Each structure stands twice: as C-alpha cells, then as structure tokens.
N, C-alpha and C positions, 0 to 999 in steps of 0.2 A: 500280373500281365503275363501273357505267354511270350515266348521268345520272338514270335512274329510280331506281336503287338509292340514289344520294346524296340525291335529293329525298325518297324514302321514309324514309330514315334520319333526315334533318333533321326531318321531320314527326313521326315517332315519338319522337325525343329531346325535341322541344318539348312534346309531349303528356305524356310521362313526367315532365318537369321541372315542368309545371303541376300534375299530379296529386300529386306529392310535396309541392309548396308548399301545396296546398289541404288535404291530409290531415295535415300535420305536427302541428298542434295536437291534432287528434283522436287521432292515434297516440300522442302523448306523454301525454295526459291520460286517455284511455279505453282504447285498444286494447292498448298495452304493459302497463299495470297489470293488465288483465283476463287477458292471456296469462300473465303471471308468476304470478298467483293460480291459474290453471288448472293450470299446471305444478307448482306447490308442492302443491296438493291431490292431484294425480295421484301425485306422488312419495311422499306419505304412505301411499297404499295400495299403491304399487309399480307401476312402469311395466310394461307387458305387451305381448306379441305384437308385431306390426309387421313391417315389411319389413327383411330383412338387407341391408346395404350394405358395400362395401369400396371403397377409393380406388385400389387397384392398387399402393400403396406400403407395404403391410403393415398398414395401419390398417383395422379393421372395427368395425361397430356395428349396432345395430337402431334403427328409428324406432318409438316407442311408438304403439300403436293408439288410446290414449286422448287424449293431449295433443300428440303429434307430435314430442316432443323426442327427441334421440339419447340412447341409453343402452347400457350394456355396451360401452363404447368400449375397444378393445384395440389396442395398438401392436405393431410388428414385433419389439421387443425385450422383450416381456412387460409393457410399460407399460399401466396401466389408468387411465382417466379416468371420473369419475362425472358424471352429468347434473346 
C-alpha cells in the first residue's frame, strides 16, 4: 500500500470503530429487536419477490423484498434451509 492508502485505511478503521462503539447500545436495544420483529411479521405472511443470488459453490437463495431476509436457500446436494 502507498502511504496515502495506509493513512486512509487507518482513518476509515478508526471511524468505523468509533461508529460501532457509539451505536452498540442502540443496536442492541432498538435496532436488532425491531429487525427481528419485522422479519417475524413478514414470515407470517410469507417472504416474497426479491433478488436471486448464488455464491458460486452451489448455494442459491432469494432476498425478500419486504424484510430483506434470505429465503428459499438451496444447497448443492439438495439441502434446504429456511429463513
């Protein structure tokens, strides 16, 4: 890396660390519980639409247009995982 690249990386890492520290309590008490409730409510009506994705190793899935969770997860040997 060049000197500028290293300096930029240090600045960006320090910012990310500080943002994570500042948001930790909010995420734990507000954000994550709200996301879990959203996903559970969406699951009750059924996940829908969304973008198809595969990882190149035989696994494929869709992202729900409602809540953003992965669903219809299928493995290379016929494995199926549910959201």
